[in-house]
C-alpha positions, 0 to 999 in steps of 0.5 A: 241590328234590325229585327223583323217581327211577324205580328201575331195576335190571338185576339182580333189581329191586334198587336200593340207595338209599344208593348212589343218594342218598348217604344212610343212613336212621335211621328208617322209617314207613308212612302208610296208611288216611288218611281221605278229604280228610285231609292229611299232612306240612305241614312241612319240616325243618332237617336231615332228608332223606326218601324217599317210596315209594307201595307201593300205591295213589296219593297226590299230594305238593305240594312247595314250595321257596324258589323254586318249587312242584311236584306229584308223583303217586306211583302205582308202587313203583318211584318214589322221591321224595327230599325235601331238608330245605328242601322243605315237603311236603304229601301229599293225595288218598290212594286208599283202598288207599294205603300210603306208605313213608317213609325218614328220614335222621335219628331223629324230633325235633320240633325239626327240624320247620318248619311254615310254608310259604314262601308260601300254598298253593293246591291244585288242585280244593281250595276252601281255601288253606293259609297 
C-alpha cells in the first residue's frame, strides 16, 4: 500500500529520495492546470513505482490496493507519496494553483498500465461511482 513520507532533513532541507525509498528514477513529469472536476491517474502498474509531490496548491489522491482504500491530501512540498506498482490511484480535487511533481522508477510504457480498479470507486462528495 502507498506510504506518505514527511520529508525532514537536519541539514539544508535536502532529502535524498533514493536513500529513503531504495529506488532510482527514470522519468519525471508535472501535472498542472487541471480543469475543475477533472480526474488524473485512474490506473496502477505492473512494475513502476511512483513518488508524488504537491509543489503548490492541493490535491487529493485516492489509492486502492487489493485489500483496502485510502485517501491522501497532499498540500505541502515536504510530503512524498510513494505508490507501489499495485496501488491503483486517482488524483482529484486539484486546486487552481496545484502543481504535482511525479517521479517514476521506469520509463513510460503503455504495456505497464492496468486501468481496472480492484473494486468500484466511490469518492466522497461525488455523485458518480467509477467502475
